[in-house]
C-alpha positions as CSV (number, residue, x, y, z in Angstrom):
1,M,97.2,83.5,101.5
2,T,96.6,87.3,101.5
3,A,93.0,87.8,100.4
4,A,92.4,89.3,97.0
5,R,90.1,92.4,97.1
6,A,87.1,92.8,94.8
7,R,83.9,94.7,94.9
8,T,81.0,93.3,96.8
9,W,77.5,94.2,98.0
10,G,76.7,95.3,101.5
11,R,74.0,96.9,103.5
12,R,73.7,100.6,103.1
13,G,75.9,102.4,105.7
14,Q,77.7,99.2,106.7
15,T,81.0,98.5,105.0
16,P,81.6,94.8,104.7
17,L,84.8,93.7,106.3
18,V,86.9,90.6,105.7
19,R,89.3,89.8,108.5
20,V,92.6,88.2,107.6
21,R,95.1,86.8,110.1
22,G,98.0,88.6,108.5
23,R,100.6,88.0,105.8
24,S,101.9,84.6,105.2
25,W,105.3,83.6,104.0
26,R,103.9,80.5,102.3
27,R,103.6,80.7,98.5
28,Y,101.6,79.0,95.9
29,S,102.5,79.2,92.2
30,I,100.6,78.2,89.1
31,T,101.7,77.9,85.5
32,A,99.3,77.5,82.7
33,L,99.0,77.2,78.9
34,C,96.0,78.3,76.8
35,C,96.1,75.9,73.8
36,Y,94.3,76.9,70.6
37,R,94.0,75.2,67.3
38,P,91.8,76.3,64.4
39,G,88.7,74.2,64.0
40,E,89.1,72.5,67.4
41,S,88.0,73.3,71.0
42,C,90.6,75.2,73.0
43,R,92.2,73.8,76.1
44,L,93.7,75.0,79.4
45,I,96.6,73.0,80.7
46,Y,97.9,74.0,84.1
47,R,100.1,72.9,87.0
48,P,99.8,74.4,90.5
49,R,102.6,74.0,93.1
50,R,102.6,74.6,96.8
51,H,106.0,75.7,98.0
52,P,107.5,74.7,101.3
53,T,107.0,77.1,104.2
54,Y,110.7,77.6,104.9
55,R,112.5,80.7,103.5
56,G,116.0,81.3,102.4
57,K,116.8,78.0,100.8
58,G,115.4,76.5,97.6
59,R,113.3,78.2,95.0
60,N,110.0,79.9,95.8
61,S,108.6,79.8,92.3
62,F,108.7,77.7,89.1
63,A,112.0,77.1,87.5
64,W,112.4,76.8,83.7
65,T,112.6,73.0,84.1
66,D,109.1,73.0,85.6
67,D,107.9,75.1,82.7
68,R,109.6,72.7,80.3
69,D,107.9,69.7,81.9
70,L,104.5,71.3,81.5
71,I,105.2,72.0,77.8
72,V,106.3,68.4,77.3
73,R,103.1,67.2,79.0
74,A,101.1,69.5,76.7
75,H,102.9,68.2,73.6
76,I,102.0,64.6,74.7
77,Q,98.4,65.5,75.3
78,L,97.9,67.5,72.2
79,K,99.9,65.2,69.9
80,N,100.9,68.2,67.8
81,P,103.8,70.7,67.4
82,I,103.6,73.7,69.7
83,V,104.1,77.4,69.0
84,L,104.6,78.9,72.4
85,I,104.0,82.6,72.8
86,R,105.6,83.7,76.1
87,D,105.6,86.8,78.1
88,D,108.7,88.4,79.7
89,L,109.0,86.3,82.9
90,N,112.6,85.5,83.7
91,T,112.0,81.7,83.6
92,H,110.5,82.0,80.1
93,R,113.7,83.7,78.9
94,A,116.1,81.2,80.5
95,A,119.0,80.0,78.4
96,G,118.1,76.3,79.2
97,M,114.6,76.8,77.8
98,R,116.0,78.4,74.6
99,Q,118.4,75.5,74.2
100,Y,115.7,73.0,74.8
101,A,113.5,74.6,72.1
102,D,116.5,74.6,69.7
103,E,117.0,70.9,70.2
104,H,113.3,69.9,69.5
105,D,111.7,70.7,66.2
106,W,108.1,70.4,67.6
107,L,108.6,73.5,69.8
108,I,108.8,77.0,68.5
109,I,109.0,79.9,71.1
110,V,107.9,83.4,70.3
111,Q,108.9,85.9,72.9
112,L,106.5,88.9,73.6
113,P,108.1,92.2,74.3
114,S,107.9,93.3,78.0
115,C,105.7,96.2,77.1
116,V,102.7,94.1,75.9
117,P,101.4,91.8,78.6
118,D,97.9,92.3,77.2
119,L,98.8,90.0,74.3
120,N,99.1,87.0,76.6
121,P,95.8,85.0,76.9
122,V,96.9,83.4,80.2
123,E,96.6,86.9,81.8
124,G,92.8,86.6,81.1
125,V,92.8,83.3,83.0
126,W,94.4,84.9,86.0
127,S,91.9,87.8,85.8
128,L,89.0,85.3,85.7
129,L,90.4,83.6,88.8
130,R,91.0,86.9,90.7
131,R,87.5,88.3,89.9
132,G,85.8,84.9,90.5
133,P,86.6,82.2,93.0
134,L,89.5,84.1,94.7
135,A,87.6,87.4,95.2
136,N,86.7,88.4,98.8
137,I,87.8,85.2,100.5
138,A,89.9,84.9,103.6
139,F,91.5,81.5,103.2
140,T,91.6,79.5,106.4
141,D,94.6,77.4,105.5
142,D,96.8,76.2,102.6
143,D,94.4,73.4,101.7
144,H,91.4,75.9,101.5
145,L,93.5,78.0,99.1
146,E,94.6,75.0,97.0
147,R,91.0,73.6,96.7
148,T,89.7,77.0,95.7
149,L,92.4,77.5,93.0
150,R,91.9,74.0,91.6
151,R,88.1,74.3,91.5
152,G,88.4,77.7,89.8
153,L,90.9,76.5,87.2
154,R,88.8,73.3,86.6
155,H,85.7,75.6,86.1
156,I,87.6,77.6,83.4
157,Q,89.1,74.4,81.9
158,Q,85.6,72.9,81.4
159,R,84.3,76.0,79.6
160,P,86.1,76.5,76.4
161,H,84.2,79.7,75.7
162,L,86.0,81.3,78.6
163,I,89.4,80.3,77.2
164,D,88.3,81.6,73.8
165,G,87.3,84.9,75.5
166,C,90.9,85.2,76.9
167,L,92.2,85.1,73.3
168,T,89.5,87.5,72.2
169,G,90.5,89.9,75.0
170,T,94.0,90.1,73.6
171,G,92.7,91.3,70.2
172,L,94.5,88.4,68.5
173,Q,92.7,85.8,66.4
174,L,93.6,82.4,65.1
175,T,94.4,82.1,61.4
176,H,94.9,78.9,59.6
177,H,97.3,78.6,56.7
178,P,97.2,75.2,55.2
179,T,100.7,73.7,54.5
180,T,99.4,71.6,51.6
181,P,97.3,73.1,48.7
182,R,93.7,72.0,48.6
183,R,92.7,69.8,45.6
184,D,89.8,72.0,44.5
185,Q,92.1,75.0,43.8
């Protein structure tokens, strides 16, 4: 609930101030997949979660099982095998996730080294959110934060060129290597 800071306009000589009530122990987590396939429109599949307000018991972030459930949902929606390129988050490196990938031939996981977070297109999505709908807002309550997050993610989701821009920002590009030879060759 702590406000993200960004640049804004203000009257000359008057610094704009955004008042915030203080830090909150409440937590909101989001996991997302940028899905690309040569010749098709890209997709953003995400799952937000509001965590309980209590502290000390339970997990205050996504577990590897939550990540797995999102990947299974993406596989069902896309109806295709998935090559998942992950960053170095601890839930992405969990033994249970590796075992799940080994048991399912439709899922291949490629782990990025910890020194190259710039190669993860989802980082571009988070940047778009921080610079756009989440910039310079003091959220009044949890519902206000959740509505703003969902509206911002839906905005990105409905504009494939933004998701393509996240891939372009990594410097990577899609290549298509057909598995069967074409007849005209």
